[in-house]
Structures are given as C-alpha cells and as structure tokens.
N, C-alpha and C positions, 0 to 999 in steps of 0.2 A: 505493501499498499505505501502511494507517496503521500509523505509526510508534507509536503507544499500544499497538498489538497484535503488533507484530513480535518476535520471540524473540530478544534478544540473544544474541551470540556473540561467542568470542573465539579467536581460533590465537595459540601461542605455540613460537617456535621456541627451542631449547636447542642450541646448534651447539658448545658449550664446555663441558670435564669438570673445570674447577678447581671444589673445592668453594663457593668464593667466587663463581664464576658459574653454578653450577646453582641457587642456591637465588632468586635473581631470578626466576626462571619460574616455579619452584614455589608461591613467595610471592603471585604474581600470580594463577596459574591458582588456587590456594587461595581468594582474596581475590573472584574473580571468582563459583567457586561460591558463595559464601557471601552471595556479592549476587543470587544467582538466575540468573548468569549462564553458559551453555554455554560449558566451556572444554577445547580442544582441543589437545596438546602433542604436538608435532614435536620430535623428538629424532633431530640427525645428526650427522654429523664427531663430533670427542672427545665431542661431551654424549653419543652411545652410551654411555660410560663410566658416566653416571649410572645408566642401567636396564641395567648388567649385572651380574649375578648377583656374578662374580666381581670386580667392582671396584666395585661401588656404596657399599660400607663402607671404601674405601681410597681416596678421592677427596684430592687433592694442590692445595695452592697454588701458584700461578706467580707467584714475587718475583720472579725475573730481569728486569727491562725494565719493571717497573711501578710507574708512576710516583708511585703514591699508597702504596708499600709504605714508604716514609723509609730503608730500607734500600741501602745502596750495589749497584749490578749485581755487583761483584765478591765479594760477600759473599752476595747474595740466591742466586747459584750454583754454590754452593759445596756437594758430595753432602750431601743431609740435609735442606737446611733447606727444601723444599717438605714436606715428611714434618712438622715440628717444625712449621713456620708453621700445619700443618695440623691437627696435635696440639690447639694450642695453640688454633684456632678451635674447634675442637670443641670444648674443655672449657669456652670461654665460651659456648656453646650450650647445653651439658648445665645450667650455673647459673641460666641464664635458661628452663630446661626447656624448649626449642625442640625440635621432631621433627627426628630426622636425616633422612639423604635416601630414606633407606628407609623410614623412618615418615609421612616427606610424600606419597611415590608413592601407599602407600597412604592416606592419608587423601582424594588426590587421585581415586584409582581409586573409594574409595567412595562420595565425593560427587557422584559420576557425570560427571567429567572422565575424556577419554580417552586415553592415552596410545598415542602412535605411535611405531616405530621407522621409521626414511629406509633402506628395502631397496636402495638403490645406496649407501650408508654401510657398509650391512649387509655387503653383497658384496665394499666395496673394504678395512673393516678385518675380513676373513674371519668374521664373527660369524650365527651362526644363533639362529634363535629359541629353543630350549632354551637359546641361553646369555642369555635375556634375562630378566627377574623378569617372574614369571605375569600381571602387571598390563599388560602393556606389548603390542599390537599391531606386529607387522611390517605394514606398509606399501609398495604402489606404487605407482606413478604411475596406474594401474585404478582401484585402492581411492580413491585421492583424486578421483577424477574421479566416482565415485561418491558422495562425500561432498561434491562439488562444491555442490550447495542449500544444504547445512548451513552452509557458511561464508561462503552470499554474504549 
C-alpha cells in the first residue's frame, strides 16, 4: 500500500474525567482534524463524565496525590479543593479564550471527528445513550469490529 495515498487516522482514548485530564485528548483530536487526519475519540471509565450531559460542565481536578500540583496532599484532599482548582482553571482558560469541554466536543464533531462511548463502561456506570451529549455514539465491541478497517 502506498503511504502517500493512505488516509492518516488516530484513535484517542479518554479514560479519566478530570478537567485537566480530558483536555489533552480533545486538543489532540482537534489538532488531528485540523491537519486532515481522521480522529476517533473513545471515552471510557471516568472519561464518560466528559460526555455526560449532567457532568460535562462540572468536571473537577484531582489534586490529591498529584505530584505536579505543588499542594500538600493533606490540603489537596480537603472538601471543595477540587472544585476550587477547577474553577480557577476554567477562569484562566476563559481569559485565554479557550473553548469549554462542551464547546470542544461540538467543534470536534463539526470537524468530522467521531466520538464514541464505551458500552461496557456505560453499563458499569449505569449510563444510557440519553445521558450522553448528542455528538456521542455509544459503541459496542461489534461496532468497533465494523470500524476495524478504519482504524488499521
């Protein structure tokens, strides 16, 4: 197969639901689409929070045990610290005119990226398709097998 004629594709797995943990996958997916690369984002486990209607606008940051936070674990674990850190991060992002997680997902979908929710994780977390943002498709192993050639 000629590499020059092969369409480039990337599959990105988002398995964590913290505000700071979701953005890398969204940014990579957006960069791929802007470069003409097909992007498939697969949300599983706590990553489902990023695509769940009731949670997408309320993602937190996990400071406890985060070696990069410069905050002692004892303080980071106090009630409200995750919300405070996420609020501060959202404020900084707004000042930089960065899209919210919800907006990033809309941008990705409009650019042609495909967004998938792991069916098994949805069952584990007792979520249904109606709980997800409209841009997201629920996916089963069978569905992935149908896309197998796409991700080759």
